[in-house]
N, C-alpha and C positions, 0 to 999 in steps of 0.2 A: 278280658284288663282287672289283674288283681288291683285290690284297693287296701286303702291301708288311712290308719290316724295315727298321725302323730302328734299330742298334745307337748307344750311346753316348742313351736313349731321357729318360734320366729325370738329363740332364743339362741345363745352361741351353736351349741350343740345339734339341737332341732334344726337349724335354719341350714346344715351341710348334710342332715340325714334326708331332707326334704330332695336338694339336691338330689343324695345317692337317689333316690324310690323312684323321682323322674328320671332321670337317666335308666335307669333299670326298667321302665316301661311299665310302672304302678301308678295307678289313681292316685291320688296322694288327698287326705283330708289333712289340713292343717288345723290345730286348735293352742288357744294363745288370748289368753286376757291383758296383757302387755303390760304388766306389773314392771317386771325387770327386763320382758322381750322387745326388742326393734322390729316395730312391720316396714322398716327399710332391708331388712335381712333375707327376706322372701318377698319381697317385691316386685322382682326379676321375673316370677313366677306366675304374677295375676293375671299373665296374656294367657297361659297354657288353658289348655282345654280339660286337663288330667290333671287341674290343679285347684283344689276350691278351700276356702279359707274361713273359721269362725269365731269369731270375738266371743271368748265365751273360759266359766270361772268352772273347772272342772272339781271343784267341792259340793257346786251344785250340781243337779240331775243330767247327765251326759246321754244324749236322744242323736244317733245317727242316722239318718231313713237311710231304707237298702240294704243289703250284704257288705258286709264287713269280713276281711279274710284276716287282717295283723290288727295288730295298736302296739305305741313304742308310747310307752309314759315316759314323758322325760319333763312334765311339768314342773317344776320347783326351782324357786332362789337356787344356786347354790354356790355362793359366797360369802362370808363371812361379813363384809358389808349390808349384804340384803337380809341373809335371815337374822344378823339382830337387828336390824329395824324392823322383819316383819317375821318375826316369830312366830307368833297363832296363826298366821298365813301359813306359814313353812310346815307348822304341824296338823293343819290342816289337808296343805295337798298330800302330805305325804299317807294320811290317815283316808277320810273322806274323798280324795281326789283318788285315791288309788282304790276304796270298795266301789266309787261309783265306776270308771273301768274295768274292772275284776267284773262287775254284774255285768256291763255292757257284752266285755268278752265273752261273758256266761252265754245271753242273750242271743248273740249272735256265733256262737260258735268260733271264734275266731282267737288266734294265737296274740296271747299277749309277751312282751316283754319292757322291765322295767327295769327304769333306771336306777340304779342302787350308788354304790360310793364306797371307796375306801375310805369314809370318815366313819364309819362303820366297826373301825380297827381302832378307833379313837388315839390314846399316846400309845402307838403297840411296845407292849414286853417282849414281841416276839420280832426278828429282823432276818431276812425279807419278808413281808406278810403273806401267809397263804390263804387259802379262801375254807382253812377247818382250825382258824384261829379263832377265839369267839370276840377279842376286843376288849380294852380296858377305855371305861366311856365313863365320865358320870353325869347321867342324868338329869342333874340339877345345875349343870354348867353353864358357861352362854353358850357353847356349843352343841351342849344336849338336844336344843329344837331340834338341828338339825339333823345330829346323827341317830337319835331314838324315831324321828321319823323314817328315817331310811333304814333304822332296823323293823322298826312295825312293818314297811314296805316288804321288808324283804319275808316278813310272820304273816303275813295274812295272804302273802300272794303263793307261798308252801302249800297251808289251809289249801285255799281255790282250787291247788291242782292235786291235793289228796283227797279232798272234802268233793269235788266237784267234779272230777276229770279233767278242769282246766289244762288249754295244751298252756306253760309259762315259761319262760327265760327270767334270768336273771344277771343282771351285767352290774362287774361290781367295776365304777368308775374311777382309775387313779388318775392326775392333777392331766388335763390336755391343756392346748394352747394353739392358736393358727390368730387367722383373719376371721373379723368380727367380735370376738372378744369386744368389753366393753373396758375402756382405756382407766377407769372409774371406778370397777365394781373391787377395789380391793385384793384379788388374786396377785401373785408377787411378776409371772410374766409383765401381763400389761403395765403394772406400777410400776415396774422399773423405766420400761421404754418408753411411759411418758413422763416420768422425770426426764430422763437421759434426752427427750425431744426437747422437752420444757429448759432444757439447762437448770436443771436442779439438782442438787444430791440424793443421793440413791438412798433411803430408808429401809434398814434392817431394823429387826426385831428380834433381841435376844441378844447373845454372840457371835449370832450366822452361824453356827456352824450344826444345826439343824438341817436334815439333808430332804429335798425332792427330787422325784423323778416324772420328768416332763414328756408327755406323749404329743408326739403331731395330729391335729385333726382329722385329718385323711389316715392316721393307720387308726384312730380310735373307731373312727364308720366303718371301717373294713372286718374290724375286732367284731365293731355291733350286726351286723348286714351277715357273719359267717353264725354268729352264736343265735342269729332270730330260727334261721334257716336249719340249725344243727338238732340232733336227739337230747339235746343235755337238758337237763332241769334244773340242776342246782344252781350255785354262784360260782359269775367266773372271774377271777379277774381279767381286765384289758389296760393296759398300762405300758409305759418303757419303764424297764430294770434299768436302765442308767441314772442313777443316782449320784450327785451330786448337790454339797453344800450351798444355804446358800450367801453364803460370803464368797465364795467360786462361782457363781455364777453372777454376783454384780458385778464382779472384776470382766465377768464375758463379755456383760451388756456391756459395759464401757469399751470393752474393744469394738466390738461387733459395729456401737453408732459412734466409734471414733470419734469420742467425747472424752473433758477429762474429768468429768462430774468427782466431788468428792464423796463417801459411805457415809452416812452419819448413824448414830448406833440411838434407837430409843428400846422404854422397858418390854420385853418379852408379854402376850395378851394369855391370859389364862388359858389352860389346858391345848396350849399348840402344840398340834405334833410335833417331839423332835424326829422323827424316822420316818419316812414315805418311802419305802420303793416296793413291787409287788413280786410275787415272787406266781410268773406266768406259763411253769411248768404244763397246768391242763389247758389253758389257752391253747398251749402248742404241740399236746399231744391230741385233746377233742375239736379242736377247729383246728388247725393246720395251720395255727398263726403268732406272728411274731409280727413288733411293729421294723416298719424299710425306711423310716424317715431318721437319720441320727438327728439329733439339738443344732450343730451347725447350721443344718442343711432347714431345718424346719424352722429358728430365730432370724434365717435370713428372708425368709418367706416371707413371717409375720411381720418383721421391721419392714420389710418393703409396704405392705398392707396402710400403715400405720401413719406410715413420710405420704401415703395421702391425702392425711388430713390438712385440714388448713390451721393456720397459727389461731386462729379464733377457737376452731373444735377442740386445739389442744388446748387452752388454756381454762375452756368451760370445764375438762377433763380434772377436776379439780382431785389433790393426791387424799385418800382420805387414811387415817392413823391409825389402819388393820390390815397384815398381809394372812 
């Protein structure tokens, strides 16, 4: 049985990756310090012999006994609410944490895939964004703690590949949504759904003409899985190129939830990107991958998940003024 370490395992994407690799017959070692992750996302796996959990911060020395075949490094705050609240930890997990896990991969002779992000493109001057675009990022802006952590993460990963011959993979992940997202994490999908279910007005920052491209989590996991087992060492965009303005997306949520909420507008946060659309030509060519689940289907599945929340849980998921 192949053994894989998944960091950030109690988070949104990490927990779905745990499910996928368990289903594929792997022994999964899950690791999370639970700063932004939720143990509820993986507690259904605790009864399995091929699953184990380590409550650990990867910015500290990481030790895993025995053999290890693969590492997926997904430990990091991933929403503006989180990385603006804990900026130092965000920088540390992208730098020290990545260094520790690359060292572990070198020791174990394991292949490692790191979770990069579309945020390395910043507020892009190229549209759609392809892997050859170097980005437009403010190093000292509020988003810089996340953007630069991920850019450094890519650089040190490639250095380990070049200098040590380590088997590395880099996934540039675009906006992903689905069950197990936190309603109060500040990202647009759970924010809009939470507001609609609570009967609140939907909050748009700026004029709503900025765009996003949303990928359902099952498609994202499939792309990551294919990338891990590919022979491609350079960054690959994994996302859904179906682009929509935030204003139009808010209208979709109102229709989907069958509510009559109004849309209210607030000032746009600093360095908020105006366009997000992945060029997935490379993923199609190298991985034979493209998303299969359209937004209408994925949003219905996501809404059904959040509808199971109690009224008390919905009220606890306070809205934060950042998206």
